[in-house]
C-alpha positions in Angstrom: -0.1 0.2 -0.3 2.9 2.5 0.9 4.6 1.6 -2.4 1.9 2.2 -4.3 0.7 5.5 -2.5 4.6 6.7 -3.3 4.2 5.3 -7.0 1.1 7.3 -7.6 2.7 10.3 -6.2 5.9 10.0 -8.3 3.7 9.1 -11.4 2.1 12.7 -10.9 5.4 14.5 -10.6 6.5 12.7 -14.1 3.5 13.2 -16.0 2.9 16.4 -14.8 -0.7 16.0 -14.3 -2.7 19.6 -13.4 -5.6 19.8 -11.1 -7.2 22.7 -12.9 -8.5 24.2 -10.0 -5.3 23.9 -8.1 -3.7 28.0 -8.6 -0.3 27.0 -6.4 3.1 27.4 -8.4 4.8 24.4 -10.0 7.3 24.9 -7.3 4.8 24.8 -4.8 2.7 21.7 -6.2 6.3 19.8 -6.4 7.3 20.5 -2.8 4.0 19.4 -1.4 4.7 15.9 -3.8 7.9 15.7 -2.2 6.5 16.0 1.5 3.8 13.2 0.5 6.6 11.3 -0.8 8.6 11.6 2.4 5.8 11.0 4.8 5.0 7.6 2.8 8.9 6.4 3.5 8.4 5.8 7.2 11.5 5.0 9.2 12.1 2.0 10.4 14.5 0.2 12.8 17.0 2.8 14.6 16.1 5.7 12.8 12.3 5.3 14.1 13.2 4.7 17.8 15.8 7.9 17.5 13.1 10.2 16.3 12.2 12.7 19.3 13.9 14.5 22.1 16.7 13.3 23.9 18.9 14.2 26.8 21.4 13.3 29.4 18.9 13.8 32.0 15.3 14.1 33.1 15.9 17.8 33.3 15.7 17.8 29.3 17.8 21.0 29.5 20.6 20.0 26.9 17.9 18.1 24.6 19.2 17.1 21.0 16.1 16.6 18.6 16.1 14.2 16.0 13.2 15.1 13.7 11.7 12.5 10.9 13.1 14.4 8.0 16.6 13.9 9.2 17.0 17.4 10.7 18.9 17.5 14.2 18.5 20.4 16.3 20.1 20.7 19.8 21.0 23.7 22.8 22.1 26.8 21.6 26.0 27.2 21.7 27.6 29.4 24.2 27.3 32.6 22.0 23.3 31.8 21.9 23.2 30.6 18.2 21.1 27.7 17.7 23.0 24.6 16.3 21.4 22.7 13.8 22.7 19.7 11.5 21.4 16.3 9.7 21.4 13.2 11.0 21.2 9.4 9.6 21.9 6.0 10.8 23.2 2.8 9.1 22.8 -0.5 11.4 23.6 0.4 15.0 25.2 3.8 14.2 23.9 7.5 14.2 26.0 10.1 12.3 25.5 14.1 12.8 26.7 15.9 9.9 26.7 19.8 10.1 28.9 22.8 9.2 31.9 21.8 11.4 31.8 18.0 9.7 30.6 14.8 10.7 30.6 12.4 14.0 29.6 9.1 14.1 28.4 7.0 17.4 27.0 3.6 18.0 23.9 3.1 19.8 22.9 0.1 22.2 20.9 -0.6 24.9 17.8 1.2 23.4 14.8 1.4 25.0 11.6 3.2 24.4 12.7 6.1 27.0 16.8 5.4 27.0 19.5 4.7 24.7 23.3 4.5 25.2 25.4 6.4 22.6 29.0 5.1 22.7 31.8 7.1 20.6 34.4 6.1 18.8 36.9 6.4 21.8 34.7 4.1 23.8 33.2 7.0 26.0 29.5 5.8 27.1 26.3 8.2 27.9 22.7 7.3 28.6 20.3 9.5 27.1 16.5 9.6 28.3 13.7 10.7 26.0 12.1 13.8 27.1 
């Protein structure tokens, strides 16, 4: 079913079908079709488990937000500017990619409300869902 809906959305994009009553620009129509295709591609596994707000403690003061679209939001830097990046998964690893490069860590002991992140140097840190 999901594949059929995705194919239907792609077919509309490729054939250029227009609804005469739709007055949006082609760019707006393309953006809406792209959002539909992303919504149909539901995340699974580690990716699905990571979506949400995570922090090193229950105060959630330093929460990291993993958005379903791959955006990653973090607490502001010391100067007060928001820090943003992108995130992806591969197997049991999560990679953050931002303006300063990328960082990969392994996720273990994942539960609905907590997980352990292990950095490349072996440091482990437990995070809780906010």
